C-alpha positions as CSV (number, residue, x, y, z in Angstrom):
1,M,-25.8,-29.7,-23.5
2,K,-28.1,-27.5,-25.4
3,P,-26.1,-25.3,-27.8
4,H,-26.3,-21.6,-26.9
5,K,-25.1,-18.7,-29.0
6,I,-23.4,-15.9,-27.2
7,L,-22.0,-12.6,-28.5
8,V,-19.2,-11.0,-26.7
9,I,-17.9,-7.4,-27.1
10,N,-14.6,-6.1,-25.8
11,P,-13.8,-2.5,-26.8
12,G,-10.2,-1.3,-26.4
13,S,-8.6,2.1,-27.0
14,T,-7.8,1.4,-30.7
15,S,-9.9,-1.7,-31.5
16,T,-13.2,-3.5,-30.8
17,K,-12.9,-7.3,-30.4
18,I,-16.1,-9.2,-31.1
19,A,-16.8,-13.0,-31.1
20,V,-19.8,-15.3,-31.4
21,F,-19.6,-18.5,-29.3
22,E,-21.6,-21.7,-29.5
23,N,-21.3,-22.8,-25.9
24,E,-17.5,-22.6,-25.2
25,R,-16.5,-22.8,-28.9
26,A,-15.9,-19.6,-30.9
27,I,-17.6,-19.8,-34.3
28,F,-16.7,-16.3,-35.4
29,S,-14.3,-13.6,-34.2
30,E,-13.1,-10.3,-35.5
31,N,-10.7,-7.6,-34.2
32,I,-12.0,-4.3,-35.7
33,K,-9.1,-1.8,-35.8
34,H,-9.8,1.9,-35.4
35,S,-7.3,4.4,-36.7
36,A,-6.4,7.5,-34.6
37,E,-7.9,9.6,-37.4
38,E,-11.2,7.8,-37.2
39,L,-11.4,8.2,-33.4
40,S,-10.1,11.8,-33.3
41,I,-13.4,13.3,-34.5
42,F,-15.3,12.1,-31.4
43,G,-13.5,14.1,-28.7
44,Y,-14.8,11.9,-25.8
45,I,-14.8,8.1,-25.9
46,I,-18.5,7.9,-25.0
47,Y,-19.3,9.6,-28.4
48,Q,-17.8,6.6,-30.2
49,H,-20.8,4.5,-29.0
50,K,-22.9,4.6,-32.2
51,F,-19.9,4.4,-34.5
52,R,-18.6,1.2,-32.9
53,K,-22.0,-0.4,-32.6
54,E,-22.7,0.1,-36.3
55,L,-19.3,-1.4,-37.2
56,I,-20.1,-4.5,-35.1
57,L,-23.5,-5.0,-36.7
58,H,-21.9,-4.6,-40.2
59,K,-19.2,-7.2,-39.4
60,L,-21.8,-9.6,-38.1
61,E,-24.0,-9.1,-41.2
62,E,-20.9,-9.5,-43.5
63,A,-20.1,-12.8,-41.8
64,K,-23.7,-13.9,-42.3
65,I,-24.2,-14.3,-38.5
66,D,-28.0,-14.5,-37.8
67,I,-28.2,-12.3,-34.7
68,S,-31.8,-13.6,-34.0
69,Q,-30.1,-16.8,-32.8
70,I,-28.1,-15.0,-30.1
71,E,-29.5,-15.5,-26.6
72,I,-27.1,-13.4,-24.6
73,I,-24.6,-10.6,-25.1
74,V,-21.8,-10.0,-22.7
75,G,-19.8,-6.8,-22.9
76,R,-16.5,-5.9,-21.2
77,G,-17.3,-4.0,-18.0
78,G,-16.0,-0.5,-17.6
79,L,-15.0,2.0,-14.8
80,I,-18.3,2.0,-12.9
81,K,-18.4,2.2,-9.1
82,P,-16.7,-0.6,-7.1
83,V,-18.6,-3.9,-7.3
84,L,-18.3,-7.5,-6.2
85,S,-17.2,-10.1,-8.7
86,G,-19.9,-11.5,-10.9
87,V,-22.2,-10.9,-13.9
88,Y,-24.3,-7.8,-14.0
89,E,-27.5,-7.5,-16.0
90,M,-27.7,-4.2,-17.8
91,N,-30.2,-1.7,-16.2
92,D,-30.7,2.0,-16.3
93,R,-28.4,2.8,-13.4
94,L,-25.6,0.7,-14.9
95,K,-25.9,2.4,-18.3
96,E,-25.9,5.8,-16.6
97,D,-22.6,5.0,-14.7
98,L,-21.0,3.5,-17.8
99,R,-21.9,6.7,-19.7
100,K,-20.5,8.9,-16.9
101,G,-17.4,6.7,-16.3
102,V,-17.7,7.2,-12.6
103,Q,-14.1,6.1,-12.1
104,G,-12.7,7.4,-15.3
105,E,-13.0,7.4,-19.1
106,H,-12.1,4.2,-20.9
107,A,-13.2,2.4,-24.0
108,S,-14.3,-0.6,-21.9
109,N,-17.2,1.6,-20.7
110,L,-18.7,1.1,-24.2
111,G,-19.0,-2.7,-23.9
112,G,-22.1,-2.9,-21.8
113,L,-23.8,0.0,-23.6
114,I,-23.3,-1.6,-27.1
115,A,-24.3,-5.0,-25.7
116,D,-27.6,-3.5,-24.4
117,D,-28.3,-1.7,-27.8
118,I,-27.8,-4.9,-29.8
119,A,-29.9,-7.0,-27.3
120,K,-32.8,-4.7,-27.9
121,L,-32.8,-5.8,-31.6
122,I,-33.2,-9.4,-30.6
123,P,-36.4,-10.8,-29.1
124,N,-35.7,-12.3,-25.6
125,A,-32.0,-11.6,-25.7
126,K,-30.4,-10.1,-22.6
127,A,-27.2,-8.0,-22.1
128,Y,-24.7,-8.2,-19.3
129,I,-21.2,-7.2,-18.2
130,A,-18.8,-9.6,-16.4
131,D,-16.1,-9.0,-13.8
132,P,-15.2,-5.4,-14.7
133,V,-11.8,-4.0,-13.8
134,V,-13.4,-2.3,-10.7
135,V,-14.2,-5.6,-8.9
136,D,-13.6,-4.8,-5.3
137,E,-13.3,-7.6,-2.7
138,L,-10.5,-6.0,-0.7
139,Q,-10.4,-6.7,3.0
140,D,-10.6,-3.4,4.9
141,V,-7.1,-3.6,6.3
142,A,-5.8,-3.6,2.7
143,R,-7.4,-0.2,2.0
144,I,-5.5,1.8,4.6
145,T,-2.4,3.8,3.8
146,G,-0.3,6.1,6.0
147,H,-2.5,9.1,5.2
148,P,-6.3,9.5,5.6
149,K,-6.6,11.5,2.4
150,I,-5.3,8.5,0.4
151,L,-6.9,5.0,0.3
152,R,-5.9,2.0,-1.8
153,T,-8.4,1.1,-4.4
154,S,-9.1,-2.1,-6.3
155,I,-8.7,-1.8,-10.1
156,F,-7.1,-4.8,-11.8
157,H,-7.4,-7.5,-14.5
158,A,-10.4,-9.1,-12.7
159,L,-11.9,-10.8,-15.7
160,N,-8.7,-12.7,-16.7
161,Q,-7.6,-13.3,-13.1
162,K,-10.9,-14.8,-12.1
163,S,-11.1,-16.9,-15.3
164,V,-7.7,-18.5,-15.0
165,A,-8.2,-19.1,-11.3
166,R,-11.3,-21.1,-12.0
167,R,-9.6,-22.9,-14.9
168,F,-6.8,-23.9,-12.5
169,A,-9.3,-25.0,-9.8
170,K,-11.0,-27.2,-12.4
171,S,-7.7,-28.8,-13.4
172,V,-7.1,-29.9,-9.8
173,G,-10.6,-31.1,-9.2
174,E,-11.5,-28.3,-6.8
175,R,-13.8,-25.3,-6.6
176,Y,-12.3,-21.9,-6.9
177,E,-14.0,-20.9,-3.7
178,N,-12.1,-23.6,-1.8
179,L,-8.6,-22.5,-2.8
180,N,-6.1,-19.9,-1.8
181,L,-4.3,-18.6,-5.0
182,I,-1.9,-15.9,-6.1
183,V,-2.6,-14.8,-9.7
184,A,-0.1,-12.5,-11.5
185,H,-1.5,-11.0,-14.7
186,L,1.4,-9.7,-16.8
187,G,0.5,-7.4,-19.7
188,G,0.8,-3.7,-20.6
189,G,-0.1,-3.3,-16.9
190,I,0.7,-5.8,-14.1
191,S,-1.7,-6.8,-11.4
192,I,-1.0,-9.5,-8.7
193,G,-3.9,-10.6,-6.6
194,A,-4.3,-12.7,-3.4
195,H,-7.4,-14.9,-3.9
196,L,-8.7,-16.1,-0.6
197,K,-11.4,-18.7,-1.0
198,G,-12.8,-17.1,-4.1
199,K,-12.3,-13.4,-3.2
200,V,-9.4,-11.1,-4.2
201,V,-8.7,-9.7,-0.8
202,D,-5.6,-7.7,-1.8
203,V,-4.3,-6.6,-5.2
204,N,-2.2,-3.7,-6.6
205,N,-4.0,-1.0,-8.6
206,G,-2.7,-2.0,-12.1
207,L,-4.5,0.9,-13.8
208,D,-2.5,3.6,-11.9
209,G,0.7,1.6,-12.1
210,D,1.0,0.6,-8.5
211,G,3.1,-2.5,-7.9
212,P,5.8,-3.9,-10.2
213,F,6.8,-1.8,-13.2
214,S,5.4,-3.1,-16.5
215,P,5.8,-2.3,-20.2
216,E,3.8,0.9,-19.9
217,R,3.6,1.7,-16.2
218,A,6.3,3.0,-13.8
219,G,5.1,0.9,-10.9
220,S,5.4,2.0,-7.2
221,L,8.0,4.7,-6.9
222,P,9.9,6.2,-3.9
223,S,7.5,8.8,-2.5
224,G,10.1,11.5,-1.8
225,A,11.6,11.4,-5.2
226,L,8.2,11.5,-6.9
227,V,7.2,14.6,-4.8
228,K,10.4,16.3,-5.8
229,L,9.8,15.5,-9.5
230,C,6.2,16.8,-9.3
231,F,7.3,20.2,-7.8
232,S,10.4,20.7,-9.9
233,N,8.5,23.1,-12.2
234,K,9.8,21.0,-15.1
235,Y,6.7,18.9,-15.7
236,T,2.9,19.5,-15.9
237,H,0.3,17.4,-14.2
238,E,-0.3,15.6,-17.5
239,D,3.4,15.0,-18.0
240,V,3.7,13.3,-14.7
241,K,0.6,11.2,-15.3
242,K,2.1,10.0,-18.6
243,M,5.4,9.1,-16.8
244,L,3.5,6.9,-14.4
245,V,1.0,5.4,-16.9
246,G,1.5,5.2,-20.6
247,N,5.2,6.3,-20.9
248,G,6.6,4.5,-17.8
249,G,8.1,1.1,-17.3
250,L,9.8,-0.5,-20.3
251,I,8.9,2.5,-22.5
252,A,10.9,4.9,-20.3
253,L,13.7,2.4,-19.6
254,M,14.1,0.8,-23.0
255,G,12.1,2.9,-25.5
256,T,9.6,0.1,-26.2
257,N,6.4,-1.2,-24.7
258,E,7.1,-4.7,-26.2
259,A,8.5,-7.0,-23.6
260,K,9.4,-9.4,-26.4
261,D,11.8,-6.7,-27.9
262,V,13.6,-6.5,-24.5
263,E,13.7,-10.3,-24.3
264,I,15.4,-10.5,-27.7
265,L,18.0,-7.9,-26.9
266,A,18.8,-9.6,-23.6
267,D,19.2,-13.0,-25.4
268,K,21.6,-11.3,-27.8
269,G,23.8,-10.2,-24.9
270,D,22.6,-6.6,-24.3
271,E,23.6,-6.1,-20.7
272,R,21.2,-3.1,-20.2
273,A,18.2,-5.1,-21.6
274,K,19.1,-8.1,-19.3
275,L,19.3,-5.9,-16.2
276,I,15.9,-4.2,-17.0
277,Q,14.2,-7.6,-17.8
278,D,15.7,-9.0,-14.6
279,A,14.5,-6.0,-12.6
280,M,10.9,-6.5,-13.8
281,C,11.1,-10.2,-13.0
282,Y,12.5,-9.4,-9.6
283,Q,9.7,-7.0,-8.8
284,I,7.0,-9.4,-9.9
285,G,8.5,-12.2,-7.7
286,K,8.8,-9.9,-4.7
287,Y,5.2,-8.8,-5.0
288,I,4.0,-12.4,-5.3
289,G,6.0,-13.0,-2.1
290,A,4.1,-10.1,-0.4
291,M,0.8,-11.6,-1.4
292,A,1.8,-15.0,0.1
293,T,2.0,-13.2,3.5
294,V,-1.5,-11.9,2.9
295,L,-2.6,-15.5,2.7
296,K,-0.5,-16.4,5.7
297,G,1.6,-18.8,3.7
298,R,-1.3,-21.1,3.0
299,V,-1.1,-21.0,-0.8
300,D,-2.6,-23.7,-3.1
301,G,-1.0,-22.4,-6.3
302,I,0.7,-19.5,-8.0
303,I,-0.6,-18.6,-11.5
304,I,1.2,-16.5,-14.0
305,T,-0.9,-15.3,-16.9
306,G,-1.2,-12.5,-19.5
307,G,0.7,-11.8,-22.7
308,I,4.1,-11.5,-21.1
309,A,3.7,-15.1,-19.7
310,H,4.8,-16.3,-23.1
311,N,8.4,-15.2,-22.0
312,K,9.9,-18.4,-20.7
313,Y,12.9,-16.7,-19.2
314,L,10.7,-14.4,-17.1
315,C,8.5,-17.3,-15.9
316,N,11.6,-19.3,-14.9
317,Y,13.1,-16.3,-13.1
318,V,9.9,-15.6,-11.2
319,G,9.3,-19.3,-10.6
320,E,12.7,-19.8,-9.0
321,M,12.0,-16.9,-6.6
322,V,8.5,-18.1,-5.5
323,Q,8.4,-21.9,-6.0
324,F,9.2,-22.4,-2.2
325,I,5.7,-20.9,-1.6
326,A,3.6,-23.1,-3.9
327,S,3.7,-24.8,-7.3
328,V,3.7,-22.3,-10.2
329,Q,1.4,-22.8,-13.2
330,V,1.7,-20.7,-16.3
331,Y,-1.4,-19.8,-18.5
332,P,0.1,-17.6,-21.3
333,G,-2.1,-14.9,-22.9
334,E,-5.4,-13.4,-21.8
335,D,-8.4,-15.0,-23.5
336,E,-10.9,-12.4,-22.3
337,M,-13.3,-13.2,-25.1
338,A,-13.6,-16.8,-23.9
339,A,-13.9,-15.6,-20.3
340,L,-16.8,-13.3,-21.2
341,A,-18.5,-16.1,-23.1
342,I,-18.1,-18.6,-20.2
343,N,-19.6,-16.1,-17.8
344,G,-22.6,-15.8,-20.2
345,L,-22.8,-19.6,-20.6
346,M,-22.9,-20.0,-16.8
347,I,-25.9,-17.6,-16.7
348,L,-27.7,-19.6,-19.4
349,N,-27.0,-22.9,-17.6
350,G,-28.1,-21.6,-14.2
351,E,-24.7,-22.0,-12.7
352,L,-24.5,-18.2,-12.0
353,Q,-27.2,-15.8,-10.9
354,P,-26.9,-12.3,-12.4
355,I,-26.4,-9.5,-10.0
356,I,-28.5,-6.3,-10.0
357,Y,-26.3,-3.2,-10.2
358,E,-27.6,-0.6,-7.7
């Protein structure tokens, strides 16, 4: 196989991860940290564009990476309009929607914009985004709620869910598009998707905190109690938003967003920590069970992934709940950098065709 060099860019709220891959092997990686003081001068995230781009170029130069050898640059996709799964070549419309943040402001919106800027410095290089969080393959019936003013939307860990699903399919000698899978991504947010023959036809909105509670999100809450809280005159709109996303879940219940801290306390016999950890496990297992009904019980595998998948107690607890549905496979961590690079490599090898964003 001809060696290809691929640059991947993954901006987060307080860091920018970059890596250079030669085919599937990382030959350079860096996690550039950004202090709150550095970022506070920008006001809006979009204004960080030039600052982050220049840091990336500086780090590549410092590492003596010859950017002229890079053929393709893949950035993390942001909150654009809902799209099908795939790799999108940067164009004017995509850049405009990333700048606007049509579904919200997030650092991931910068990934494609920076990739496009750097590609312009390299003859024949092209820039893309891959499987942004707004991948939307929901079946229509999954969108409906009990009120016409509210629809369910698809915002989830599409990049990692799709990547580990393909990895699992390869391990069993099958194509992802031939399998029915349930993938549970367990991180700061939790998303659990029903993958029907290569499409995520139902998934909870992990960004807003729908579904199981997580380290930072409150999860689905009883509607009546939430309405009472909202109109109690004790909290502002922003207060309630932070309760749901950012200060919910383990932060609200245990004062930490580190699932590992709760695991350690539970191991030491802390009954409160054990109850909260068990409750999170219980909700994850229950939601996996719900997704099994979406697939009508025809499930070829259940995959647990994300940072919290390193917790063996959690994986065993959830596994005992759902193993009657299908075999459970655990892929700890979320190697988004490798996932971005593999998408780029598939474009270079002609295994994937880029999609035009319209």
